[in-house]
Structures are given as structure tokens and as C-alpha cells.
N, C-alpha and C positions, 0 to 999 in steps of 0.2 A: 664289363661294367655297364655299358650302354647296349641295349637290345630292344628289338621290337618284333611284334607279330602282327600279321594282317588277317582280316577276315572279309568275306563278301564275294559275291558273284557278279559277273559282267552285267547282267540284267536284273540283279537283286535290288533291294531297297537302297543299300548304300555300301560303301567300302569303309572298313574300320581299321584303325591301328592303335595298339597300346604300346607306348614308348616308355621304357623303364630305365632308370638310371640317369635321367637328364637333370643337370644341376639346378638348384634353386637360385632365383634372383635375376633371370633373364626376362626382360619385357618382350613379349612375342609381337612381331610385326605381321599381322594377318594379311595385310596388303601384299607383302613380299611373297608370302606363301601362295596367295591366289595368283600373283603374277607368274610364278613358276608353273602353276597348274594351267594357266592360259597358254604359256609357251609349249607345254607338253601337248596341248591340243592343236597347236599350229604347225606350220611348215607345209609347203606345197606337196600335194599327193595324198592328203588325208581324205577319209570317206565321210559319208553322211552322218555318222554317229556324232561327230564333233559339232555339227550344227544343232543337234538335239540337246547336248550337254552344256551346262554353264558351271563348270567345276569350281566350287568354293569349299574351303575347309571350315569345319566347325570344331571348336575345342570343347570337348565334353567333360573333361576332368583334368585336374593337376595344376590349376592356376587360381589365383586370387587377384582380382582387378587387373587381369592381363599379364601377371607376372608368375613365372613358374615357381612351384613350391618344393620341388625335389621329389615329389610323389609321382606315380605313373601318370603320364599324359594320355588322354583319350582323344583321338582325332577321327573325324568322319567326313567323308565326301559322298554326298547323296547322288544317286543315279536318277536323272530325269526320265531316262528310258527304262523305267522299271516295269517289266512285263514277264518275268521268268516263269510265272505259273501258267501263262498263256502260250508259251513256246512249245513247239512240238519236238519230239525226239528226232535225231538224225540217224538214219539207218545205214548211211554210206560214209564211213570215216574218211577224213581228209588227209592225204599224205602230208607229212611234215608237222602235223598237229599231235597233240596227246590223245586224240580221239580213241584210236584202236587200243593202244597199250593201257590207257586208263580204264576203259570200259571192261577189258579183260581182268585187269588187276583188281578192280573193285566190284566185279561181277554185277555191274549196274549199267546205267545209261550213258551214252555218248554225251548227251546234253549235260548231265551232272558233272562230267569231266571238263568239257570245253568252257562251261560257265566260270569255273574257278581257274583254269589254265590260261584264260584270256589275258592279254596284256592290259586290259582295262584295270586290272588289279594294281598296276604301277602308279595309278593316280594317287593313291594314298601313300605309296612309297616316296613319291615326289614331295608330298607334304612333310613326311618325316625328314627327308634329306634337306628340305628347305629350312627346317628348324635347326638342323645340324650346321648348315651354312651360317645361320645367324649367330650361333655360338662361336664358330671359327672366326667370324669377322671381328669379334671382340679382341682377338689376338692378332689381327692383321693378316689372317690367312684367307686367301681368296681361291675359289674353285669355279672352274668354267668348263662346260662341255660344248663341243661343236662338231660339225661334219667335215671330214677330210676326204671322204670317198663316197661317191654315189654311183653304183654300178661301175661303169668304166671311166667315169669322171674322177679326177683327183685334184685336191687342193692342198695347200701347205700353209701352216701357221709359223713356219721358221722365220726368225728375225722379228716377229711381231710381239709387242707387249700384250699382256692379258687385257689391258684397257682397249687396245686397238682391235683385238680379236672380238671382244664383247661388242664394240661399236659396229664392226662389220657383220657379226652374227645378227644383230638387231635389224639390220637392213637387208640381209640376204633372205630370199624366200625359202631356202633350204638350210639355213643356219650354218653356212660356211664362213670361214674367216676372210672371205672376199666376196664381192658381188659380181665379179667378172664372169663367173660361170653360171649366173642365174638364168639367163636366156637359154643356154644349152641345157641346163638341168630341167627347166620347165618343158622344153620340147621333148626331152628324153622321157620324162614321166608321162607326158601326154601320149607319146608313141607307145609306151609300154601299156598304158591303159587301153588304148585302141586295140592292142594285140591281146587283151584280156589276161595280161600277165602282171607281175609285181617286181619291185626293185629292192635290193638290199644296199648296204654300204659300210663304210668304216667311220667310227666315231673316235674322237680323242678328248681326253679330259686332262686339264692342267690344274695343279694346285701350287700356288706360290706363297711365300712368306713362312714356310715351314722351318721349325728349328731342327737341329741335329738330334737324332736319338728317339724319334717316335717309333714304336714297334720294338722288337727285340730279336736277337739271334738265338736266345737261350733255349727255346722250345719250338718245334716245327709248327705247331698249330697257332703260335702267337706271332709268327713272322708277318710283317705288314704286307709284303708282296703277295703272300699266299692268301691272306684275308681279303685283299683287294680283288685278286683273281676270282675267288669264290663269289664275292658280292656281285661282280660284273657278269660272270658266267650265269648267275642265277636270274638275270633279267631275261625275259622271254625273247627268243630268237637270236640270242648272242651265241656264236659258235667258236669264237677264238678271242684270246686276250694276250696282249703283250705289254711289257713295260720298257720304256726307253727304246733302244734299238730293237729289242725283241728278237724275232727270228733272223733279222739281218746280222745280229752278233755272231750267229753260227757260221756265217759266210766270210767272216773277217779274221785276220790274225789278231792276237791279243793286244798288240801295240796300237791297233786301230779301233779297239773296243773300249779299253779302260780309260777313265778320265783322270789326267794328272791333277795333283793337289797343289794349289798355290795359297799364299796368304797375303791379304791386302789389309794393312792396318786401318785404312780409311773406312773399311766395312766391319770393323771389329764390334760395333754396336748393333749390328743386325742379328736376327735369329740364327744366321749361319756362322756368326762369331768371327767373321773375317776370312773364313776358309772359302776359297773360290775354285772353280774349275773352268778351263777354257772350252770344254765340251760337256754335254750332259747325256752321254750315251747310256748311262745307267738309269736314266729316267728318275733320278732323285732317290733311289733306293740301293743300298748295299748291305748285304748280310741280313736282310729283313728289316732294316732300319732306315729312316730318312737320313740323308747326308747333308741337308741344308740347301740342296739345289731343287729347282721346281720338279714336282712329281708329274710324270707324264705316263698316262695309261691309255692304251689304244684297244679297240675292240671291233670285231667283225660281226655285223648283223646280217643274217640270211634274209632273202626276200620273204615277204609275208606268205604263209602257207595256203591261205584261202585264195584260190584262183577262180575267176569267172568261167574259164573254159573247162574247169574240172578235170583233174588227172584221173587215171585209171584207179578204181577202187573195187571194193566188194560189198554187195548188199549183205549185211550181217544176218538178215532173216533168211534169205534164200541161198547165200554163199555164191551167188552168181556175179560175174563181172558187171560193173556198172560205174558210171562216172561219179566222182565224189560230190557230196552235197556242197552247196554254196551258201555261205552266211555273209551278210553285209560286211564289207571289209575295206581297208585302205589299199591303194596302189603302192604307196611308199610312206612308211612311218619312220624313216631314218632320222629326220630332224627331231621328232619326238624322242627317239632313243637317246639323242645327245643330252636332252634334259634329264631323262631318267638316269643315265649313267653319271651325270653330274651329281645327282642326288645320292646314289648309292656309294659313290666314291667319297663324297663329303661325309657321309655317315661313318664310314670306316676310319677316316682320318680323325673325325671328332672323337670316336671311341678310343683311338690310340692316344689322343691328347688327354682325355680324361684319365686313362691309365697312368700317364706320366705325371699329371698334376693333382690327381684326386678330384672327385666330382660331386661333393656334397653341395657346394655353393659356388657361385660365380666369383664372389669376393675372394674366397680361398684360392681358387684357381689363378686369379690375377696376381695375387701375392706370390704364389709358388712359381708362376711364369717368370716374374722378375728375379726371384732367387735362382731359378734354373739358369737363366742367361748369365747372371753374375758368377755363379759357380763354374759354368762352362768356360767363361772368359779366363778363369784362373788356371785352366787345365794346361 
């Protein structure tokens, strides 16, 4: 029901998105979208490009007086660093990038591939996801992404509320759920930069306030965990995804993996309808459906592929060994990835919500939300 496509190149005029299936009746908060875009540009370790760009969204279609109409929404983020026609070809593909495979696949230039494969494209995906978050907030659903690993450094959000994590993330230079590691993280990134190298990390996204039953077990391609995994893996540089315990579940016996089911009458009026769990090892998903517990998605981001010291490569013209080309890049974009993953996860959850409630108008969705909780309470 809810879908989007993007267009644009890293150094082209702008990045575009067409968002189809968004319900009528939502007043768009442009400031909130632009704040997310600024967060995507932030975090310690970013490169010079972020000083050139002042990302802001422009709504080109699908609204009247700032309110969504139910028709496709057109979103644009302009590139201040527009210079694609002046840029030269790269003759030495960079290991880890789409350069070589793309140039051979399309029988064209490396430049043509890298301009579209660039993570700059995620700016407009953040704008789309920010809209999805605004829709989710109407129903009390909150989504937050943050950093739990930076190279060899690890942080944990265990025992913290989403509000506490958000506050810590706003203060941390690397968007962690604590500021205690900031000094070490800064030194780590600086040392990596001096070595002409790059850093990756681990991101986590939590979604709270979810009702039971978003997604379905009925068909493989409609299971919410599968859709989330695809959305997260489709973000540039993401090489692994897990939900809840993830790979750790494979190392435990079943009694230490599955979450017992309890019932608390005092919580019967919540979206979880009073069903509680002492643990959340499943990460809020069972059988491809939300189970009323917080959704927890984790992803591994590889280090940025563009290295100043240039790994071994081949000159495509001469086929002789040569160091890879260098394009201006970040040392560490892990904090930015947390914002991007927050956006793509929010989009998939919003899509599942629309499937459950119908998506023509916000008013209808709100009425059906109330009916859904009432009917679920009688189960």
C-alpha cells in the first residue's frame, strides 16, 4: 500500500522521491523532517561534503495548505554541491564500492555508477521516513535509531527508556545511548583518520507503542521481519541484520531464547492489550507479526569503502595494477546510518500499519485503530 521510489545522483541537481499510498489528512511538519536531515549530516567523523550541503526538504506535490491529499507526494532535497557534468571519470575502481561491477554490468562509466550508488541518496529516504514517523506518532508509536558499536567500542541501551536514549543520543557526538564513550570515540576516529582508514559500527533501532498483529504469517513476502531485513540491508554499506537476540539465539537452548507470556490487567488498555513478557529476546516479532513488545532491529555497517591510502586496484584502461581512485569521503558515517535506519524501519512499520487499518485517510485509520484495540481486548 505504501511505496516510494527515489531518483538523483550524488552530485546531480537534487534527490527526488515519489511517495505513493500516504493517507490524506496529515499536516506535514517540515521542521521535523529538516531536523532529521540535519541529524543525518551530523555525528563525529563526517567529511567536507556536510559543510557544503544544507539539506532541506521541499514538498513538490500531494498537499494542499500543508495537509496531505492522499495522492502521491513529491519530495526533493537539492544538492548544493551540484557539479556532476564537470566531474571526471574514475579509471581505477575502488574495492568495496559498486564501481567495477556496475561499470561492467551497464557497459558504461564508473562515474555513472558511483553517482547513483552513493549514500548521498539516503538523504531523500530520510525525508520519506520522517514523514512515516509523523504518521506513526499519531498512534503513539515511536521510532528511534542509535549507535551501539563503533569499531571495537560497544554501548548498550538495555534498561533505558526510549526517552532516555533520545536524550543521550542528542548529547553524544556519535549518537550513542550514553556520552560516557564520546572521548574514546573521538580519539578512535581521529586515530583512524590519521591512518588514512575508515570505521564501521553497529546500529540499533527500537520502535515502541506497537499493537499486536502488524505484518502476517500468511505469506513469505509479507512477513514483517523479512520486509524489515530487506529495507535495512538495502541501505548502503549494511552487511548484516538481526532482530532481537539475532545470531545469539543460535548459541542458546530454547528455554533461554523464547519469551514467556504473561497477562497484566492493569495494562489491558495499552496497544499490547495487557500481554506482557519478562524478556524481549524475539525483538517484538513472532511469526512475521508484531507481538506488542518493542521492535528491536540491529544492523552491521561496514567501514566506508573510500580510503585515502587507496587499496590495490586495476586501471581499467591498461589493466595494470594501480592504487584505487580517491573521492572525497567520510572517515566514519556510523552516526548518520543510525538516522537512515530509523527512517527505513519507520517506513516499513508505517506500511504494515496502513495494511492493518486501511490508508485512504487519517480519520478512518484513527477510527479503525480504536476498533482494532476494542476487538483485540475481547479475544
